[in-house]
N, C-alpha and C positions, 0 to 999 in steps of 0.2 A: 505494499500499501503505498502509496506518494504523500507525501505531508507537503502542506505549502513551504517548507524552506526546502525540501528535494527539488519542486518543481520550479523556484526561483532559482535555485542552484546551476539548475540544468538548462534553464532560458540566458540567462547571463555569466558567461562566461566571465573572467576576470578582465577588464580592461587594461591593465598593466602588463599581460602576456604580448612579450614582443613577438610578430609574426615570423621573425627567425627562428624562433625556439621549436614552433609548430614545423617548419619546413626541414629545420635540422633533425629534427626526432622523427620526421617521415623517411629523410634520406637515409639517416643510421638504420633505423627499421627495414628500409628495401635493400639496403647493402647488405646486413646482417641474412637477411631471408636470400638472398640471390648466392651469399657466400655457402650458405647453410645446402643448399640445390648443389652446387659445388662440391661439398663437403659430401655430399654423398656419392660424388662419382669418385671421388679419392678413396672413400672409407674412412673418413676423419673417426667413425667410433671407433675402428680397432688402432688408430693410432692412440686414441684416449685410453682404449680399453676399458669401452664403453660397456658394461654387461649385458648379455640380450644379444648380442650382434645387432642387425639392422631393427629389429624389434625395440632394444633398448634405446638405438639413436633415436626413431620414431619418439618413441615417449619422452624423452630430453626435448628435443624440438616443440612437440605440442607444448609439453611444460613453458619453455622458451618465448615462443612465438605467441603461448596465451598469455604470459604474464607482459612481455611487451605491449601488446595488442589491449589489454585490459589498462594497462598504463597510459597509452595512448587517449584512451577513453576518457580518464582521470583527467589528463591535461586539459583535452577540448571541453570538457564539463567544467574545470574549475575546482576540481576537488581538492580536498584536504591534503591527499598525496601526491598532486600534480608535479611539484618539484621531484620528490623521491622517484616517481616515474621516470621523468627526463635523465635525473641521476644514473639510474640505474640502465637506462637506453643506452646514455652517452659510455659508460663504463664497457657495458658490455661491447660496443663498437670500439672502444678503446683497447680492450684485451684481447679482444680477436685480432687486432691487428700484430699488439705486441708477442702473442704467442705464436702467430705464425712467422712472424720475424725472427723469433728466436730459435722456430724449428729450420727456417732458411740457414740461418747462421752455422747452427749443427750439421748442416747439409743433408737435411731431408731433401729429399726428391717430390713431396708431392707441393701442389701448388704452384707449378713455375709456368704455366700457362698465361700469356697475357691478361684475359680478362680474369683469371684466377687474382692475379694480382691485383690488380685494377679493383674487386670488389674488396681485398684485403684493404689496399691504401683508402678504398671509400669509407669502409666501416674506422678506419682510425680519424681520420680527417674529420668526417661527421661527426665522430665520436666527442673529440676534442673540442669541436665546435660546439658542440650541444651542451657538453660540461663549463665551458666558459660562458656561455649566454646563461644557461643556469643558476652559474655562479654570482653574476651579474645583476641577475634579478633577484636573487636570495638577497645580495649585499642591500640592494635599494628597498625592497621591502621593510629590512629591519631597520634601515635609517628611517624609515618614516613612522614605525611605529614609534621612534624614539623620539621624533618630534613632534 
């Protein structure tokens, strides 16, 4: 059952949310999805020792994509966890890039095709941008509360 506060919250997302945060969230989310499609090709679940083989890999991705999708809803609706959702998404993008850079540095041969590399770079770059924009907005909101 919806309360009046739920309805008001859902109809009026925060006006101080920069459009760039939405765009960076969408870009990071898309890059992560593309990477996970690529990861299925490279059998990334085996690289990480995910139990259950491809079934475990699918469960992991259902949970990860579901969490990021719910986070995006939180961001769109101006929910109390919107900034946490942006941090989660940005952190996953940055972590994905960092892990795969490390894999390349130790000589792993997976993910060396041009579009694989582009997806990993997009995860990292958009993740960093999302984290920085979220940090700035959080700082601005804290300053406004003090004033």
